N, CA, C, O and CB atoms as a CASP TS submission, in Angstrom:
PFRMAT TS
TARGET T0000
AUTHOR 0000-0000-0000
METHOD Language model
MODEL 1
PARENT N/A
ATOM      1  N   MET     1       5.300 -65.902  -2.960  1.00  0.00           N
ATOM      2  CA  MET     1       5.155 -64.626  -3.346  1.00  0.00           C
ATOM      3  C   MET     1       5.981 -64.074  -4.482  1.00  0.00           C
ATOM      4  O   MET     1       7.191 -64.302  -4.478  1.00  0.00           O
ATOM      5  CB  MET     1       5.346 -63.919  -2.290  1.00  0.00           C
ATOM      6  N   THR     2       5.465 -63.404  -5.402  1.00  0.00           N
ATOM      7  CA  THR     2       6.202 -62.867  -6.505  1.00  0.00           C
ATOM      8  C   THR     2       7.200 -61.866  -6.271  1.00  0.00           C
ATOM      9  O   THR     2       6.999 -61.024  -5.397  1.00  0.00           O
ATOM     10  CB  THR     2       5.365 -62.361  -7.375  1.00  0.00           C
ATOM     11  N   GLN     3       8.226 -61.860  -6.933  1.00  0.00           N
ATOM     12  CA  GLN     3       9.248 -60.772  -6.609  1.00  0.00           C
ATOM     13  C   GLN     3       8.972 -59.352  -6.434  1.00  0.00           C
ATOM     14  O   GLN     3       9.650 -58.679  -5.657  1.00  0.00           O
ATOM     15  CB  GLN     3      10.135 -60.766  -7.542  1.00  0.00           C
ATOM     16  N   VAL     4       7.936 -58.821  -7.168  1.00  0.00           N
ATOM     17  CA  VAL     4       7.068 -57.616  -6.960  1.00  0.00           C
ATOM     18  C   VAL     4       6.518 -57.536  -5.986  1.00  0.00           C
ATOM     19  O   VAL     4       6.681 -56.532  -5.294  1.00  0.00           O
ATOM     20  CB  VAL     4       6.199 -57.401  -7.715  1.00  0.00           C
ATOM     21  N   ARG     5       5.781 -58.429  -5.635  1.00  0.00           N
ATOM     22  CA  ARG     5       4.881 -58.221  -3.963  1.00  0.00           C
ATOM     23  C   ARG     5       6.019 -58.260  -3.047  1.00  0.00           C
ATOM     24  O   ARG     5       5.892 -57.517  -2.074  1.00  0.00           O
ATOM     25  CB  ARG     5       3.605 -59.670  -3.392  1.00  0.00           C
ATOM     26  N   ARG     6       7.073 -58.923  -3.109  1.00  0.00           N
ATOM     27  CA  ARG     6       8.045 -59.031  -1.981  1.00  0.00           C
ATOM     28  C   ARG     6       8.764 -57.599  -2.085  1.00  0.00           C
ATOM     29  O   ARG     6       8.995 -56.955  -1.063  1.00  0.00           O
ATOM     30  CB  ARG     6       9.144 -60.398  -2.139  1.00  0.00           C
ATOM     31  N   ARG     7       9.029 -57.235  -3.069  1.00  0.00           N
ATOM     32  CA  ARG     7       9.578 -55.978  -2.988  1.00  0.00           C
ATOM     33  C   ARG     7       8.449 -54.720  -2.645  1.00  0.00           C
ATOM     34  O   ARG     7       8.971 -53.693  -2.212  1.00  0.00           O
ATOM     35  CB  ARG     7      10.307 -55.782  -4.358  1.00  0.00           C
ATOM     36  N   PHE     8       7.396 -54.709  -2.752  1.00  0.00           N
ATOM     37  CA  PHE     8       6.450 -53.797  -2.230  1.00  0.00           C
ATOM     38  C   PHE     8       6.448 -53.973  -0.631  1.00  0.00           C
ATOM     39  O   PHE     8       6.539 -53.058   0.186  1.00  0.00           O
ATOM     40  CB  PHE     8       5.010 -54.065  -2.897  1.00  0.00           C
ATOM     41  N   VAL     9       6.347 -55.104  -0.410  1.00  0.00           N
ATOM     42  CA  VAL     9       6.233 -55.434   1.097  1.00  0.00           C
ATOM     43  C   VAL     9       7.521 -54.728   1.957  1.00  0.00           C
ATOM     44  O   VAL     9       7.444 -53.998   2.945  1.00  0.00           O
ATOM     45  CB  VAL     9       6.257 -57.190   1.286  1.00  0.00           C
ATOM     46  N   TRP    10       8.585 -55.143   1.322  1.00  0.00           N
ATOM     47  CA  TRP    10       9.775 -54.609   2.129  1.00  0.00           C
ATOM     48  C   TRP    10      10.120 -52.886   1.762  1.00  0.00           C
ATOM     49  O   TRP    10      10.923 -52.264   2.458  1.00  0.00           O
ATOM     50  CB  TRP    10      11.188 -55.653   1.698  1.00  0.00           C
ATOM     51  N   GLU    11       9.517 -52.345   0.780  1.00  0.00           N
ATOM     52  CA  GLU    11       9.912 -50.912   0.472  1.00  0.00           C
ATOM     53  C   GLU    11       8.616 -50.034   0.793  1.00  0.00           C
ATOM     54  O   GLU    11       8.755 -48.813   0.729  1.00  0.00           O
ATOM     55  CB  GLU    11      10.412 -50.732  -1.163  1.00  0.00           C
ATOM     56  N   ILE    12       7.594 -50.461   1.072  1.00  0.00           N
ATOM     57  CA  ILE    12       6.238 -49.665   1.334  1.00  0.00           C
ATOM     58  C   ILE    12       6.503 -49.003   2.840  1.00  0.00           C
ATOM     59  O   ILE    12       6.745 -49.714   3.815  1.00  0.00           O
ATOM     60  CB  ILE    12       4.726 -50.801   1.316  1.00  0.00           C
ATOM     61  N   ASP    13       6.446 -47.909   2.889  1.00  0.00           N
ATOM     62  CA  ASP    13       6.359 -46.932   4.140  1.00  0.00           C
ATOM     63  C   ASP    13       4.995 -47.654   4.906  1.00  0.00           C
ATOM     64  O   ASP    13       4.010 -47.599   4.170  1.00  0.00           O
ATOM     65  CB  ASP    13       6.085 -45.030   3.623  1.00  0.00           C
ATOM     66  N   TRP    14       4.781 -48.194   5.983  1.00  0.00           N
ATOM     67  CA  TRP    14       3.457 -48.736   6.328  1.00  0.00           C
ATOM     68  C   TRP    14       2.741 -47.504   7.160  1.00  0.00           C
ATOM     69  O   TRP    14       1.562 -47.609   7.497  1.00  0.00           O
ATOM     70  CB  TRP    14       3.602 -50.207   7.252  1.00  0.00           C
ATOM     71  N   ASN    15       3.509 -46.346   7.469  1.00  0.00           N
ATOM     72  CA  ASN    15       2.893 -45.254   8.104  1.00  0.00           C
ATOM     73  C   ASN    15       1.834 -44.547   6.963  1.00  0.00           C
ATOM     74  O   ASN    15       0.755 -44.010   7.214  1.00  0.00           O
ATOM     75  CB  ASN    15       4.102 -44.214   8.662  1.00  0.00           C
ATOM     76  N   LEU    16       2.455 -44.710   5.690  1.00  0.00           N
ATOM     77  CA  LEU    16       1.612 -44.158   4.665  1.00  0.00           C
ATOM     78  C   LEU    16       0.413 -44.723   4.377  1.00  0.00           C
ATOM     79  O   LEU    16      -0.522 -43.943   4.198  1.00  0.00           O
ATOM     80  CB  LEU    16       2.213 -44.112   3.575  1.00  0.00           C
ATOM     81  N   LEU    17       0.202 -45.935   4.286  1.00  0.00           N
ATOM     82  CA  LEU    17      -0.866 -47.069   4.399  1.00  0.00           C
ATOM     83  C   LEU    17      -1.538 -46.707   5.683  1.00  0.00           C
ATOM     84  O   LEU    17      -2.746 -46.640   5.456  1.00  0.00           O
ATOM     85  CB  LEU    17      -0.237 -48.664   4.439  1.00  0.00           C
ATOM     86  N   ARG    18      -1.345 -46.515   6.597  1.00  0.00           N
ATOM     87  CA  ARG    18      -2.196 -46.185   7.884  1.00  0.00           C
ATOM     88  C   ARG    18      -2.782 -45.095   7.501  1.00  0.00           C
ATOM     89  O   ARG    18      -4.009 -45.170   7.455  1.00  0.00           O
ATOM     90  CB  ARG    18      -1.472 -45.957   9.249  1.00  0.00           C
ATOM     91  N   THR    19      -2.144 -43.756   7.107  1.00  0.00           N
ATOM     92  CA  THR    19      -2.516 -42.518   6.882  1.00  0.00           C
ATOM     93  C   THR    19      -3.727 -42.786   5.882  1.00  0.00           C
ATOM     94  O   THR    19      -4.850 -42.415   6.223  1.00  0.00           O
ATOM     95  CB  THR    19      -1.316 -41.611   6.364  1.00  0.00           C
ATOM     96  N   PHE    20      -3.534 -43.419   4.656  1.00  0.00           N
ATOM     97  CA  PHE    20      -4.640 -43.304   3.634  1.00  0.00           C
ATOM     98  C   PHE    20      -5.583 -44.230   4.441  1.00  0.00           C
ATOM     99  O   PHE    20      -6.694 -43.703   4.492  1.00  0.00           O
ATOM    100  CB  PHE    20      -4.262 -43.819   1.957  1.00  0.00           C
ATOM    101  N   THR    21      -5.553 -45.236   4.991  1.00  0.00           N
ATOM    102  CA  THR    21      -6.780 -45.800   5.718  1.00  0.00           C
ATOM    103  C   THR    21      -7.553 -44.894   6.524  1.00  0.00           C
ATOM    104  O   THR    21      -8.783 -44.904   6.560  1.00  0.00           O
ATOM    105  CB  THR    21      -6.410 -46.859   6.598  1.00  0.00           C
ATOM    106  N   VAL    22      -6.838 -44.140   7.146  1.00  0.00           N
ATOM    107  CA  VAL    22      -7.600 -43.114   8.102  1.00  0.00           C
ATOM    108  C   VAL    22      -8.244 -42.235   7.373  1.00  0.00           C
ATOM    109  O   VAL    22      -9.388 -41.951   7.728  1.00  0.00           O
ATOM    110  CB  VAL    22      -6.757 -42.323   9.044  1.00  0.00           C
ATOM    111  N   ILE    23      -7.707 -41.626   6.247  1.00  0.00           N
ATOM    112  CA  ILE    23      -8.398 -40.786   5.512  1.00  0.00           C
ATOM    113  C   ILE    23      -9.678 -41.337   4.818  1.00  0.00           C
ATOM    114  O   ILE    23     -10.673 -40.616   4.747  1.00  0.00           O
ATOM    115  CB  ILE    23      -7.524 -40.279   4.621  1.00  0.00           C
ATOM    116  N   VAL    24      -9.679 -42.721   4.253  1.00  0.00           N
ATOM    117  CA  VAL    24     -10.853 -43.117   3.768  1.00  0.00           C
ATOM    118  C   VAL    24     -11.842 -43.400   4.825  1.00  0.00           C
ATOM    119  O   VAL    24     -13.050 -43.360   4.591  1.00  0.00           O
ATOM    120  CB  VAL    24     -10.662 -44.191   2.956  1.00  0.00           C
ATOM    121  N   GLN    25     -11.325 -43.702   6.049  1.00  0.00           N
ATOM    122  CA  GLN    25     -12.303 -44.049   7.196  1.00  0.00           C
ATOM    123  C   GLN    25     -13.264 -42.639   7.522  1.00  0.00           C
ATOM    124  O   GLN    25     -14.476 -42.444   7.608  1.00  0.00           O
ATOM    125  CB  GLN    25     -11.330 -44.552   8.670  1.00  0.00           C
ATOM    126  N   GLU    26     -12.170 -41.869   7.636  1.00  0.00           N
ATOM    127  CA  GLU    26     -12.772 -40.617   8.313  1.00  0.00           C
ATOM    128  C   GLU    26     -13.604 -39.693   7.210  1.00  0.00           C
ATOM    129  O   GLU    26     -14.483 -38.914   7.578  1.00  0.00           O
ATOM    130  CB  GLU    26     -11.495 -39.692   9.011  1.00  0.00           C
ATOM    131  N   GLY    27     -13.231 -39.864   5.820  1.00  0.00           N
ATOM    132  CA  GLY    27     -14.040 -39.256   4.534  1.00  0.00           C
ATOM    133  C   GLY    27     -13.365 -38.046   3.958  1.00  0.00           C
ATOM    134  O   GLY    27     -13.762 -37.579   2.891  1.00  0.00           O
ATOM    135  N   SER    28     -12.106 -37.384   4.788  1.00  0.00           N
ATOM    136  CA  SER    28     -11.602 -36.343   4.288  1.00  0.00           C
ATOM    137  C   SER    28     -10.052 -36.334   4.935  1.00  0.00           C
ATOM    138  O   SER    28      -9.621 -37.039   5.847  1.00  0.00           O
ATOM    139  CB  SER    28     -12.548 -35.114   4.592  1.00  0.00           C
ATOM    140  N   LEU    29      -9.409 -35.375   4.214  1.00  0.00           N
ATOM    141  CA  LEU    29      -7.934 -35.041   4.742  1.00  0.00           C
ATOM    142  C   LEU    29      -8.061 -34.184   6.139  1.00  0.00           C
ATOM    143  O   LEU    29      -7.256 -34.308   7.063  1.00  0.00           O
ATOM    144  CB  LEU    29      -7.037 -34.074   3.525  1.00  0.00           C
ATOM    145  N   THR    30      -9.027 -33.424   6.154  1.00  0.00           N
ATOM    146  CA  THR    30      -9.310 -32.703   7.174  1.00  0.00           C
ATOM    147  C   THR    30      -9.404 -33.508   8.506  1.00  0.00           C
ATOM    148  O   THR    30      -8.620 -33.412   9.450  1.00  0.00           O
ATOM    149  CB  THR    30     -10.456 -32.022   6.860  1.00  0.00           C
ATOM    150  N   ALA    31     -10.508 -34.325   8.424  1.00  0.00           N
ATOM    151  CA  ALA    31     -10.913 -35.247   9.254  1.00  0.00           C
ATOM    152  C   ALA    31      -9.544 -36.182   9.662  1.00  0.00           C
ATOM    153  O   ALA    31      -9.167 -36.370  10.819  1.00  0.00           O
ATOM    154  CB  ALA    31     -12.116 -36.024   8.550  1.00  0.00           C
ATOM    155  N   ALA    32      -9.000 -36.631   8.644  1.00  0.00           N
ATOM    156  CA  ALA    32      -7.796 -37.696   9.172  1.00  0.00           C
ATOM    157  C   ALA    32      -6.779 -36.669   9.713  1.00  0.00           C
ATOM    158  O   ALA    32      -6.019 -37.102  10.579  1.00  0.00           O
ATOM    159  CB  ALA    32      -7.011 -38.791   7.828  1.00  0.00           C
ATOM    160  N   ARG    33      -6.640 -35.365   9.338  1.00  0.00           N
ATOM    161  CA  ARG    33      -5.818 -34.431  10.259  1.00  0.00           C
ATOM    162  C   ARG    33      -6.023 -34.602  11.549  1.00  0.00           C
ATOM    163  O   ARG    33      -5.168 -34.904  12.383  1.00  0.00           O
ATOM    164  CB  ARG    33      -6.036 -33.081  10.055  1.00  0.00           C
ATOM    165  N   ASP    34      -7.304 -34.385  11.749  1.00  0.00           N
ATOM    166  CA  ASP    34      -7.470 -34.124  13.247  1.00  0.00           C
ATOM    167  C   ASP    34      -7.366 -35.752  14.005  1.00  0.00           C
ATOM    168  O   ASP    34      -6.761 -35.940  15.060  1.00  0.00           O
ATOM    169  CB  ASP    34      -9.155 -33.260  13.547  1.00  0.00           C
ATOM    170  N   LYS    35      -7.915 -36.585  13.413  1.00  0.00           N
ATOM    171  CA  LYS    35      -7.918 -38.003  14.356  1.00  0.00           C
ATOM    172  C   LYS    35      -6.453 -38.430  14.181  1.00  0.00           C
ATOM    173  O   LYS    35      -6.116 -39.081  15.170  1.00  0.00           O
ATOM    174  CB  LYS    35      -9.091 -39.383  13.774  1.00  0.00           C
ATOM    175  N   LEU    36      -5.545 -38.315  13.366  1.00  0.00           N
ATOM    176  CA  LEU    36      -3.931 -38.473  13.509  1.00  0.00           C
ATOM    177  C   LEU    36      -3.428 -37.248  14.215  1.00  0.00           C
ATOM    178  O   LEU    36      -2.233 -37.424  14.455  1.00  0.00           O
ATOM    179  CB  LEU    36      -3.120 -38.603  12.009  1.00  0.00           C
ATOM    180  N   SER    37      -3.858 -36.030  14.665  1.00  0.00           N
ATOM    181  CA  SER    37      -3.307 -35.121  15.322  1.00  0.00           C
ATOM    182  C   SER    37      -1.876 -34.814  14.476  1.00  0.00           C
ATOM    183  O   SER    37      -0.796 -34.627  15.037  1.00  0.00           O
ATOM    184  CB  SER    37      -3.203 -35.590  16.811  1.00  0.00           C
ATOM    185  N   LEU    38      -2.076 -34.802  13.088  1.00  0.00           N
ATOM    186  CA  LEU    38      -1.226 -34.249  12.251  1.00  0.00           C
ATOM    187  C   LEU    38      -1.414 -33.060  11.452  1.00  0.00           C
ATOM    188  O   LEU    38      -2.591 -32.722  11.335  1.00  0.00           O
ATOM    189  CB  LEU    38      -0.964 -35.066  11.559  1.00  0.00           C
ATOM    190  N   SER    39      -0.541 -32.329  10.864  1.00  0.00           N
ATOM    191  CA  SER    39      -0.824 -30.828  10.065  1.00  0.00           C
ATOM    192  C   SER    39      -1.284 -31.322   8.713  1.00  0.00           C
ATOM    193  O   SER    39      -1.002 -32.405   8.201  1.00  0.00           O
ATOM    194  CB  SER    39       0.678 -29.699   9.857  1.00  0.00           C
ATOM    195  N   GLN    40      -2.025 -30.372   8.227  1.00  0.00           N
ATOM    196  CA  GLN    40      -2.393 -30.761   6.736  1.00  0.00           C
ATOM    197  C   GLN    40      -1.511 -31.106   5.866  1.00  0.00           C
ATOM    198  O   GLN    40      -1.621 -32.082   5.123  1.00  0.00           O
ATOM    199  CB  GLN    40      -2.976 -29.842   6.087  1.00  0.00           C
ATOM    200  N   PRO    41      -0.299 -30.104   5.902  1.00  0.00           N
ATOM    201  CA  PRO    41       0.815 -30.568   4.712  1.00  0.00           C
ATOM    202  C   PRO    41       1.283 -31.783   5.056  1.00  0.00           C
ATOM    203  O   PRO    41       1.909 -32.392   4.188  1.00  0.00           O
ATOM    204  CB  PRO    41       2.131 -29.627   4.512  1.00  0.00           C
ATOM    205  N   THR    42       1.098 -32.407   6.367  1.00  0.00           N
ATOM    206  CA  THR    42       1.740 -33.862   6.622  1.00  0.00           C
ATOM    207  C   THR    42       0.889 -34.913   5.807  1.00  0.00           C
ATOM    208  O   THR    42       1.352 -35.701   4.982  1.00  0.00           O
ATOM    209  CB  THR    42       1.717 -34.299   8.322  1.00  0.00           C
ATOM    210  N   ILE    43      -0.401 -34.794   6.168  1.00  0.00           N
ATOM    211  CA  ILE    43      -1.310 -35.543   5.629  1.00  0.00           C
ATOM    212  C   ILE    43      -1.336 -35.395   4.100  1.00  0.00           C
ATOM    213  O   ILE    43      -1.394 -36.437   3.447  1.00  0.00           O
ATOM    214  CB  ILE    43      -2.525 -35.247   6.239  1.00  0.00           C
ATOM    215  N   SER    44      -1.304 -34.321   3.515  1.00  0.00           N
ATOM    216  CA  SER    44      -1.029 -34.268   2.116  1.00  0.00           C
ATOM    217  C   SER    44       0.129 -34.771   1.423  1.00  0.00           C
ATOM    218  O   SER    44       0.055 -35.231   0.284  1.00  0.00           O
ATOM    219  CB  SER    44      -1.068 -33.132   1.812  1.00  0.00           C
ATOM    220  N   ASN    45       1.267 -34.691   2.126  1.00  0.00           N
ATOM    221  CA  ASN    45       2.516 -35.376   1.741  1.00  0.00           C
ATOM    222  C   ASN    45       2.331 -36.766   1.694  1.00  0.00           C
ATOM    223  O   ASN    45       2.486 -37.399   0.650  1.00  0.00           O
ATOM    224  CB  ASN    45       3.619 -35.089   2.633  1.00  0.00           C
ATOM    225  N   ALA    46       1.986 -37.316   2.834  1.00  0.00           N
ATOM    226  CA  ALA    46       1.734 -38.727   2.946  1.00  0.00           C
ATOM    227  C   ALA    46       1.168 -39.449   1.880  1.00  0.00           C
ATOM    228  O   ALA    46       1.616 -40.455   1.329  1.00  0.00           O
ATOM    229  CB  ALA    46       0.973 -38.944   3.945  1.00  0.00           C
ATOM    230  N   LEU    47      -0.119 -38.673   1.594  1.00  0.00           N
ATOM    231  CA  LEU    47      -0.871 -39.226   0.479  1.00  0.00           C
ATOM    232  C   LEU    47      -0.235 -39.050  -0.872  1.00  0.00           C
ATOM    233  O   LEU    47      -0.477 -39.932  -1.696  1.00  0.00           O
ATOM    234  CB  LEU    47      -2.192 -38.629   0.449  1.00  0.00           C
ATOM    235  N   ARG    48       0.553 -38.036  -1.236  1.00  0.00           N
ATOM    236  CA  ARG    48       1.400 -37.994  -2.312  1.00  0.00           C
ATOM    237  C   ARG    48       2.475 -38.832  -2.501  1.00  0.00           C
ATOM    238  O   ARG    48       2.807 -39.177  -3.635  1.00  0.00           O
ATOM    239  CB  ARG    48       1.830 -36.936  -2.381  1.00  0.00           C
ATOM    240  N   ARG    49       3.093 -39.221  -1.445  1.00  0.00           N
ATOM    241  CA  ARG    49       4.055 -39.974  -1.244  1.00  0.00           C
ATOM    242  C   ARG    49       3.481 -41.405  -1.664  1.00  0.00           C
ATOM    243  O   ARG    49       4.008 -42.022  -2.590  1.00  0.00           O
ATOM    244  CB  ARG    49       4.559 -39.796   0.152  1.00  0.00           C
ATOM    245  N   LEU    50       2.420 -41.901  -0.981  1.00  0.00           N
ATOM    246  CA  LEU    50       1.664 -42.889  -1.425  1.00  0.00           C
ATOM    247  C   LEU    50       1.561 -43.268  -2.745  1.00  0.00           C
ATOM    248  O   LEU    50       1.924 -44.348  -3.210  1.00  0.00           O
ATOM    249  CB  LEU    50       0.628 -42.691  -1.071  1.00  0.00           C
ATOM    250  N   GLU    51       0.944 -42.145  -3.467  1.00  0.00           N
ATOM    251  CA  GLU    51       0.223 -42.327  -4.885  1.00  0.00           C
ATOM    252  C   GLU    51       2.071 -42.380  -5.689  1.00  0.00           C
ATOM    253  O   GLU    51       2.268 -43.070  -6.690  1.00  0.00           O
ATOM    254  CB  GLU    51      -1.227 -40.538  -5.475  1.00  0.00           C
ATOM    255  N   GLU    52       2.888 -41.789  -5.222  1.00  0.00           N
ATOM    256  CA  GLU    52       4.368 -41.910  -6.294  1.00  0.00           C
ATOM    257  C   GLU    52       4.740 -43.325  -5.979  1.00  0.00           C
ATOM    258  O   GLU    52       5.137 -43.893  -6.997  1.00  0.00           O
ATOM    259  CB  GLU    52       5.913 -40.708  -5.879  1.00  0.00           C
ATOM    260  N   HIS    53       4.748 -44.082  -4.924  1.00  0.00           N
ATOM    261  CA  HIS    53       5.224 -45.218  -4.563  1.00  0.00           C
ATOM    262  C   HIS    53       4.126 -46.318  -5.412  1.00  0.00           C
ATOM    263  O   HIS    53       4.474 -47.402  -5.879  1.00  0.00           O
ATOM    264  CB  HIS    53       5.295 -45.273  -2.867  1.00  0.00           C
ATOM    265  N   MET    54       2.958 -45.829  -5.464  1.00  0.00           N
ATOM    266  CA  MET    54       2.063 -46.888  -6.078  1.00  0.00           C
ATOM    267  C   MET    54       1.927 -46.682  -7.735  1.00  0.00           C
ATOM    268  O   MET    54       1.480 -47.463  -8.576  1.00  0.00           O
ATOM    269  CB  MET    54       0.533 -46.785  -5.340  1.00  0.00           C
ATOM    270  N   GLY    55       2.392 -45.552  -7.862  1.00  0.00           N
ATOM    271  CA  GLY    55       2.192 -45.094  -9.491  1.00  0.00           C
ATOM    272  C   GLY    55       0.889 -44.818  -9.837  1.00  0.00           C
ATOM    273  O   GLY    55       0.472 -44.982 -10.984  1.00  0.00           O
ATOM    274  N   ASP    56       0.218 -44.412  -8.929  1.00  0.00           N
ATOM    275  CA  ASP    56      -1.361 -44.116  -9.341  1.00  0.00           C
ATOM    276  C   ASP    56      -1.981 -43.106  -8.318  1.00  0.00           C
ATOM    277  O   ASP    56      -1.407 -42.817  -7.268  1.00  0.00           O
ATOM    278  CB  ASP    56      -2.341 -45.585  -9.306  1.00  0.00           C
ATOM    279  N   ARG    57      -3.047 -42.651  -8.647  1.00  0.00           N
ATOM    280  CA  ARG    57      -3.738 -41.587  -7.583  1.00  0.00           C
ATOM    281  C   ARG    57      -4.577 -42.264  -6.891  1.00  0.00           C
ATOM    282  O   ARG    57      -5.241 -41.713  -6.013  1.00  0.00           O
ATOM    283  CB  ARG    57      -4.527 -40.375  -8.146  1.00  0.00           C
TER
END
């Protein structure tokens, strides 16, 4: 495994990936919020943090 991949695996917040997966599966932030029983700002913040970590939208 390359150094970059190792760093990604150790540094990623796996809850952010889970939230992203639910957003995709449910088709919207609102549906993901309901499925995860989280607030809209929490869902939006998780998505923003994942985008920052990945360096892409």
